[in-house]
Each structure stands twice: as C-alpha cells, then as structure tokens.
N, C-alpha and C positions, 0 to 999 in steps of 0.2 A: 490374255486378251479377252475383249469383251465379246459377248455373243451378239450385241447390237452393233450395227454399223454406224459409223459416226458420219453426220452430215458434212457436206463440203464446206458450207457456210452456216456455223452454228448462230443460234439466236435471231434469225431473220435477216442476216447480212446478205448482201449480194456480192457478186464478184466485182462489181464496178465500185463498191464502196458507198458512202454516204451520199455522194453526189448524184447517184441514180434515183434518189428519191424525188417525189415530186416538188417538195418545197425547198429543196437544197440549192444553194447558190454556188456558182462556180467562181466567183470573185474571191479575191484574197482575204478571207477571215472577216467579212462583213456579216454582223448579225442584225436582225431587225426585230425588235420587241414591240408588240402592239398592246397598249395599255388601253383598256376601255375608258370612256369619259367618266370621270367620277365627279361628284358635286363637290363644292368647296366645304359644305358641311360635313361630309363624310370624312374627308382628310382632317378637318379640325377635331372631329370627335376621335379619330385614330390617335392624333398628336396628343389630345388630352388624356387618352387613355394611357398612351406610352409614358407621359409626364407623371401620371399617377403611379405607374409601375416603377418608374425610376425613383420617385420619392420613396416608395415602399422598400425598394432595395437598399436605398441609403439608410433608411431607419434600421433595416436589419443588419446592415454592415456596422452600424453603430453600436447596436445592441451585441452583436457578436464581439465587437472591440471591448465594450465594457465587461462582457462575461470572460473574455480572455484575460483582462487586468486583474479581475476578481480572483479567477483561478491562479494567475500568476502570484498574486499576494498570498493565496493559501499555500501554494507550493513553497514560497519563500518561508512562510511561517512553519511548515513541517520540516524544512530543512534545518532551521534554527532548533526545533525541538529534537530532531534527531542527533544534531551535533551535541547538544546538551546532554542527552541520554547516553550518548557515546562516552562523553567525559566521566558521567556517573558510573557507567559500567566498567570503565577502566580503573577508576577508583576502587570500586567494589572488587575487582579482579585482583589489584594490588593488595588490598586488605586480606583477601583469601589466601593469596600466595604467602603473605607474611604469617598468617596464622598457621598454615601448613608447615612452614619452615620452624615455627616454634614447636610445633608438635613433634616435630623430627629431634629437636634439640634436647629432649628429656623433660620438659615441664610436665607432661602427661604422667611420666614415671614418678616424678616428685609428688604429684598429687595423689597417685595411687598409693605410695609409700605413706604419706601422712594419713589417708584414710585407713589404711590397715593399722597404723599405729594407734589411732584414735579408737578403732574398735577393739583392739587388743588391750588398750588401757581401760576401757569400760568393762570388758570381760573380767580383768584383774580385780577392778574395784567392786563389782558385783560378788565375785567369789570370796574377796577379802572381807567384804562386809558381812557374808554369812559366816566366816570363821570368827569374826570379832563377836557377832551376836551369840554364837555358841559358847564362847569363852566368858562372856559377861554373864554373871547370874541375873536371872530375872527376879523382880520384886515379888513379894508376897501376894500382890494383887489388891492390897489395900492402899487407899490414897491417903495422904497425910494432909490434914487441914490445919492451916496457920490461922490463929486469931488475930 
C-alpha cells in the first residue's frame, strides 16, 4: 500500500462529471467549435503550402519507387551470380571427390613405385659406370693427331 492517500477524484474530475464544468452542455452530444475569422488570403496560402508539400511527397515516393526497383534489379543480379557460383562449387566438389577416389584406388602407390624404380635405375647406372671406368684402361695421356 502507498503511504500517500489517493484522491477521490483524480486529475481534477468532480463527482458530477464533465457536465459540472462551466462550458459543458447537457444536450445529447452536441459540440460547438468556434473558428476565428480568417482571411481568404491566409487560407489560400495554407492550401498552396499544403499543395507544395503534397508535390514534395509525390516526388519522394517516386524516388523511393525508383530506388526500390534499382535495388530489386541488384538483388536479382546477385541471385543469378550466387546460382552460377553454386553450380561452379558443385562442379569443383565433384572433381575433388573424383580425385580423392582415384587416390584411394592405388594411383598414388603406382606413382611412388615408378619414382623408386627410377631412382634405383639411376643409382645402378652411376655405380655401373664407375665399374666400367675402372675396368677400361686409360690412355697414355697423349692425343693422336690425324693429318
């Protein structure tokens, strides 16, 4: 509970309601609005000002529509780019999966076997060439000239 007492009629209301006020009417729902006399020039100025604002709003809405169409075309172009890149990525993924399957099927082992055989053949050739050069006698060091 609050330490402050609540008023019986908050915000300036009275027990009798709005009809107890000095300008309140008791008739069924009639309202009287008093508008001060305005000159015709003031109303024309107001109408001209409102027309100018309406024209400005129309221009803004047209510009918003143009901007929306430009953005829509950009979004369409991006969706085309994304779909083409998606197709390219699927193709790359398919090629990588194919290469992975080939690596599993023994092609890599065949390549390694070939490399080992090639190095072994070179090793044998180098060793055999040293044996041949040992067995073949060297010349006396004099060159023979033909006339």
